N, C-alpha and C positions, 0 to 999 in steps of 0.2 A: 715591269713590263711596259713597253711603249704603247701609246695610244694607237688604236687601229679601229677601223669600221667594224670588223668582225667581232672584236673583243667587246666593244661598246654595245653592239646590237645584242650580244649574248647577255651582258650584265644588266642591260636596261629593258630587256624583253618583258612585256609586249609593247612597250612605249615606242612611238615614232621617233626615230633618231636620224639626223644627218650629220655626218662627220666630214671634216675638211682637213687635209694635211696642212694647207696654208690658206688663210682667208683674210679679207680686208677687215670686216667687222662681223662678228657672230650676231650682234643685234640687228644689223642691216639685213643679213641673210634670213634671220628669224622673222623680221617684219615682212619681207617679201613672201615668205612661206605662209605667214598668218593671213595675208591678203588673198592668198591662193586657196585658203580653206584648211589650214593645218589643224589637227585635232588638239584639244585641250591637253596641256602637259607635254607637247612635242618639244624636243630638245635639239639644239644645234651646238656642236662642239668643234673646236679647231685646235690642232696641235700648235700651230703658229698663227698669231694674229698681228697683222702689220698696220692696220688702220682702225684699231679699237678706240673707243671714246670713254672717258670718265665723265664725272659730273662737270657741268658748265663748259662742255666741249673740249676738255683736256684730252690729250693723247694717252692711250693705255696700250702699250705694245706687249705682246706675249711672245717671248722668245721660244723657238722650237725646243721641245723636250724639257721645258723648265717651269711651266706654269699651267694654270687652268683658264680656259676661255669658254664659258658655258652660257647659253641663252635659252631660257624656257619660254614657251608660248602659253599664255594664260588668258582666261576669259572671265575676269572678275566683274562684279557690279560696278558701275561708274563711281558710286559713293565710297567704294573701298579701295580705289586706286592708290591713295596715299599709304595704305597699309603694305603695299608691295615692297616699298623701300625698307620698312621694318622687317618684313619677312626675309628678304634677301640677306640683310646684315645679320640677322639672328641665326639663319641657317649656316652662314659662313663661319660665324663665331663658334657655333656648336661643333662644326666640322673641325675647326682648329683645335678645340679642346679634346675632341675624340681622338685626334692624331697624337696628342700628348703635349700640346703647348700649354703653358701657364701664363698667367697675367694677361688673359684675353679680354679685350674691352671693345666697345663701339664708340668711336668719336662721332658725335652728332653731325649729320644725320645717319650716315651709313658706311663710314670707313671702319673696317675691322682692323684692330691693332693688337700687336703682341708686345708687351712691355713698352707701350707708347710708340711703336714703329708700325707703319702700315703694312699689312700683309694681304689685304683684299679690299676690293671696291665693288660697289653695286650700282647699276644703272637701270632703273625701270623706265620704259618708254611706252606711252599709250599710242595706239594707232586709231585715227579717227576718219570717218567719212562725213564731213561736215560736222554736225553736232551729235552724230551717232557713233558710239564707241564700238569699234570692231573687235578690239581685244588689246592685249598688252604683252610686252616682251620684258622679261626680267633677266638682265645680263649680270653675271658674276665673274669677276676675274680674281684669281688668287695666285700669289707667288709661291711656288713649291720649292724650286731649287735655283732661283735667280741669284746670282752673286753680285751684290751691290758695292763690294769693296772697290775703292778707287773711282767711284762714280759720283755724280752730283747728288744722288739719292742716298749715299751712305750716311747713316745717322737719321734717316727719315723712313726708310723702308726695310723690311726683312722678308725672309722666306720661311715657309712652314717647316721644311726639313731642318733648317738651322735651329728653329725653336724647339722642335720635337726631339731632335738628336737622333733621328733614325731615317733610313731610306723609306720612301713612301711610293705606293703604286698609284699613279695618277688616274688610271681607269677606275680603280676601286674608290678613289676620292670622288670622282664624278658621280658614281653610283650612290655613294653615301650622301653627297651634297643634294642630289635630286630627291633622295628619300626624305631628307630633312625639309626641303622645300615642300614636298607633297604633304608632309605631316602638318606643317603650319598653314599651308594653303587651305586645307580642310577646315581650319579654325581661323580663317582670315578675319572674321567679324567678332572674334572672341576677345574678352578682356585678358585672357591668358597670353595672347600674342603681344598685346601692348605692354603688359606688365613684365614679360620676359625680356622684351627689347629695352624697356625703361631701366630695368635692374642692371643692365650691362653698360649703360651710358657712363663714360669715364669723366665727364666734365661737370656733372652736377655738383654744386657747391663751390665751384672754382670761378675765378675771375676770367671772363672770356670777352673776346671782341669778335663781332660778326658784322662786317660792313661798318656802318656808322654807330652801331649799338655796342656799348660797353657796359659791363656790369657783372653781377654774380648770376650764374646759371642756376635758377632755382628748381626748375622742373620742365616737363614737356606736357603738352595736351594730347588728346587722343587722336588728333590729326597728324601728330608728329612735330608740331611747331615747338620751338624752344622758347621758354619763358625766362626772361632776363630782368633782374632788378637793377636799374641803373643808379648812378650816384645821387640822383635826386629822389630816389625812393619809388619811382614809377616802375610798374611791371610792363616790360616791353615784350610783345609777341613777335618772334622772328620765324618766318616761314622757310627761308632758304638763305644760303650764303656760306662763305668760307669762314670756318671757326678757328680762332687762334686763342690758346689758353695763356694765362699769365698777364 
């Protein structure tokens, strides 16, 4: 079934939902709604997203009828903001497995992969008024039936239907994704969230490069930082950056 406002309102009732057939960025729309007083857990969904963002300002486009573009409005304590990245990646990874995909992992910090190919990305953004945290938006984009053959992303990205080997209902996937976010959001400060995210990380024990830091990824700390043992034996703590393995 195609995405529609009526269908999503029914599946997500009584949650506050705004659906757009075509949007620039669901995160931008969600941030505007947050500032206007959106309730905790409100959701913005677009069938087509033409100006979405990934990490570090990269473009993330969502073709019509082919992907998920979902942004949730949340009001976490300021000290738990780093956990939203873990939460989003974990919820998306669990959704992929529920749909039937195998070899699902998380590339630090929050790219969800199937067989080493990216299927979903997560972008948490905090909204501030000076030093006061107003709330946060958790954006999740997932390829459902995007065909990457013959494109520059062939060999780097995949789609959930290809991995699951079956046709999937995007509206039901939105419902199930939101339910998984809800479940982990209720345990945002728990050790269980961190441990579940950590277990899915695919680069632990491998040689990695993040910016100027190169070495073996040994672990992560509870803030989500990557701990890398460099060639000199020093343990380097990496907060953010693009990770390359090998």
